[in-house]
N, C-alpha and C positions, 0 to 999 in steps of 0.2 A: 419580523422580516429578515430573510436570510440572504446574504449576501455571499457568492459563491466568487472566488479572486485565486489568482497565484499567489503561493506562498512566498513569503520574504524570509532572510535572516532574524528577522527581529520578533517573528513567528514562532522560532523553535522551542522556547520555554513552554510554550501552552500544546505545541505539537508533541514535544518528549511527554509532557504529563498525559494526553490521548494514548500514547504508544504504551505507556505503564499500565492504563487502565485496559486498555485490549488485553494485556499479558493478565491482569487478575481476571478478566471474564474468561480468558482460555485456560486458566488454571496453571499459569506459568509463571506468577509473579517474580519469581529470582530469575528468568532468564533474559530479562532486558538488561545488557552490558553496556548498549549504546549509551553514548552521552551527548548533551547539547552539544559540547565541544567538537565532540566527532561529527555530529549532524552539520555543523557549522562549516568545519573542514571539506566535508564529503559532497555537501550541496552547495557551498558558494566560495568553496576555495579554489585553487590553481585549475584543477581537472574536475569540476562538479559532475558527479555519478548519478545524483537523482534531482527529482522536481516534484512539487508536490500543489496541490489545490487546497484551500482552506474552505469551510463553511463557517461564516461569521455572523454571528446573532448579537443582540444585546449584552450580553453578557462575556462576548469575546469569540475566541475559536470554539467551536462545538463539534468540529467533524474536519477530517483529513482525507484525502486520496494522495496517496505517495507512489509516484511511479519511476520507470527508468525505459530506457531503450536498451535493447536486447537484438542479437542477431541469429536469426534461423538458417541454418545451411541450406534447408529445404524451399524456405519461403522469402527469406530475405529479413528486411526490417520488421522489428517486433514493438509492441509497447507491453512492458509487464506491469502490471499495477500489483504492488508491493502489498498494499496495505488498504482498505477502505474502512475507516474507523468514525463512528457517529457516538457522542458520549451517551451512555446507556439509556438515563431517563427521557431521553430525545429521539431514541431507534423509533421506527415505524411511522415516521410523521413525513416521508420524502427526500429527507434531507440527504440519504445515502444514495437515493436516485440522482438527486442533485450533482453529487460529487462524480458519482458515476457517468453521467452525461458529459460531464466537463472532460472527462479523461478520455471519454469514445469520441468525444469533439478533436482533442489533441491528436489521437491514434489517425482520425481523418486528415486532418491538417498536414502532418507529418508523413504522410503516404504510407503508414504502417499495412504490412500484409497480414499481419496477425496481433491480436491483442489478446493476453493470457493473464490469467488470477489464478489463486487457490482458494479452497474453502475446506475449512475441517471436516471430518464428515459427520459429527455430530451437530455441527450449526444449522439446524433445520431451516430457522428464520432466513438465513444467507443463502441456503441453498433454494428455498422457495423464491427469494427472491431473484437469484439466477436463472431459474427455470422459467420463471414469467416473462423475464425479458428475452428469452429465447437462446440463452446460453448452451454450448455443449457441457456436460458433466462427464467428465471421461473415468472410465476406470481401468483402463489398459496401462496407464503409466503410474510408476511409482516415484516417489519423491527420495532423492538419494541426496545425504548429507554427510559434510565433514564438519566439526565444530572446530572452534579456535586451536583447541590441544591437538585435535586428530590432524589438522593441516601443518601444525609445527613437529610433530613427531612421524608424521608419514616419511618414510624413505623412497627416493625417486631411483634407488640402484636398479 
């Protein structure tokens, strides 16, 4: 029996463990610099900037869908699904779809004009899932990123 519910501050240690598990799956285990303390402040502090749903089974949290609200200059309010994670041994059992559905319902409830997420080009199971549910997968847009060091050293002159 899987229960999908809104995440709480007490869930963050298990959520963080799933994030680290995803980083290993995505071949970037050393890239996670976010901490449970960071997540407490960013998700439950004075100005929360993300929310999440959890999938909970007998052994605790086995999946998460972390999202935040953004704004499109062309469309207006949008929901960005940052990560959809199901612990590796339980993938392909419908838990990801349950989490995705919870986020899609949230997008409807808040009146989002767009829902957006990313998928790595080699993640064929996820790409297959997104195609199956009718998502548009764009090859037009490139992701641009500054890491923490680039932000610090960028000159605005």
